[in-house]
N, C-alpha and C positions, 0 to 999 in steps of 0.2 A: 303358893303363888308368890309370896314375898321373896322367896329364895331365887325364883326365876328372874325377878326384876333386879335383884342384887347382882346375879350373875351377868345379866344383860348390861347393867351399868358398868360392871367390872370389865366386860368385853369391850364396850364402847370406850371406856377410859383407856384401856390398853391400846386400842387402835389409834386413838388421838395421841397418846404418848409415843407410839411407834412413828406416826406421821411427823410429829414435832422433831423427833430424833433424826428422821430421814432428811427433813429440810434443813436442820441446823448442822448436821455433820456430813452433808454431801460434799461433792467436789468443790473446792474453793474457787472463787473467781480469779481470773488472771489479774495480776497487779499491773497498774499502768504507771509508767514513769513519765513525768511531765517536765519538759525542758522549755524554759522561757527565755527568749532572747529577742530584744527589740533593737534595731539598728537605726540610728539617726546621727548623721555626721555633718558637722558644719565647721568650716575653717574661716577665721576672720583675722586679718592682719592689720594692725594699727601702727602707723609710723609717726613718730613725733620728732620734730627738729627743734633744737634749743641752742641759742647762741649766748655764750657768756664772754664778757670782755674781762680779760685779766691784765693787770698791770705787770709788765715784765721788764727785766733789765737786759739791755743789749749792750755788749761791749764793742765799741768801735775801735778798730786797730788803726793807729796812726803810723804810717810807714816812715822809715828813716829816710831823711832827705839831706843832701849835702849841697851847699851853694857857696861859691867863692867869688870875691870881688877885690880887685886891686885898685888903690887910689892913694894920692899923696895927702896924708893927714897924720894925726897922732894915734897912740895905742888906745884901744877900747875893748872892754869885755862886757857882754850882755847875756843874761841868762833868764829864761822864763820857765813856766811849767812844761812847756812843750819843746823848747829849743834852747840852744847854747850858742852864743855868738862871741867869737874872739877876733879882735882886730890888732895887727902889729905892723911895725915899720920894718921893711926888709932892708938889707945892707945896701941895696941899690937906691934906697930912698923912697920906695913906694909903700903904700899901706895895703897889707893883705887882710881881708876880712873873711872869716869862715863862720858859717851858720849851720848848726847841726840840730835836727829835730831828734828828740829822745824817743826811742821806740817804746810804745806803751799802749795799753788798752784803756779806753775811756768808757765808763758806764753811762748809759743813756736809757731813760725810761720810756717805754712805748706801751700802747694798749694793743694787746694781741687778742684777736677773736678766736674762741674755741667753739667749734660747731659740734654739738652732740646729735647723733642720729640714733634714736631708740626705736627699734621695731619689736613689737610684741605680737606673737602669734597666739590667738585664742583658738583652741581646738576643743569644740564641744562634741562629745561622743556619748550617745545614749543608745545602748544596745538592749534590745528585747526581742527574743524569738521564742514563740510558743510552739512546741512540738510534743504531741502525745505519742509515746512509743509503748507498744505492748511488749512486755517481757514475759517469757515463759520461765516459770519457776520449776525447780525439781519437785517431783511428787513427794508428798509426805508419806509416812508409813501407813497411815490410815487409808490414803487414796490408793496406794499400791495393793493393800489388802482387799479393798473394795473391788479393784479390777481383777484380782485373782480368783474371785469366786464368792464374794460376799453376797451378791444378788441371788446366786443359786442357793446358798445357805439360807438366806432370808426367805426365799420362796418355799423351800422345804420346811422351814420352821413355821411359816404361815399356814401351809397346808396341814401340818401336824396339829397346830392350834385350832384350825377350822374343824378338823376331824374330831379333836378332843372335846370341843365345845359345840358340837353339831346340834345338840338338843336345845341350845339357847338360840341360835340364829336360824336353824332350818324351819321351825314353825313360823317365825317372823317372815322369812323369805317366801314361804308358801302362801301366807296371807297376802303379801304384797303382789305376788304373781297371779293370784286368783282375781284380783280386782280387775 
């Protein structure tokens, strides 16, 4: 009687082992590829005006000028930074006076405004998009072997084991069915 129980335990253990193998080595689940993308876009423009006063030098150009005058007087010569004056007596007894401005550029300091316009564009972009895509993977060797006849082979093997160990499970099945 102890051997029948041992054989029954062995049979149940082998069935549990076969079921564990069946569930663990069956067809694999399809893989899922997840694409995440979130889109949030905002544009903000900031304009700043800034005025700076800079001391600058401007050169004023003094044009050349010629002026003449005739009068009865003595000879004279007059010179300044900007002009030259020559006076002389002509043979006719008249005084000729000639005034010439020297052509030059005079520096003159002025305050010049410089206006800066700065515009800054802030572009905030936050992209997130979630998409779950199913991808079919190529079958593994095990899966191809299963499709080609593993189940038929497993059925034949199970029937053979059932026939081989019929003395263990048949009395048990008969007792269950008589109830």
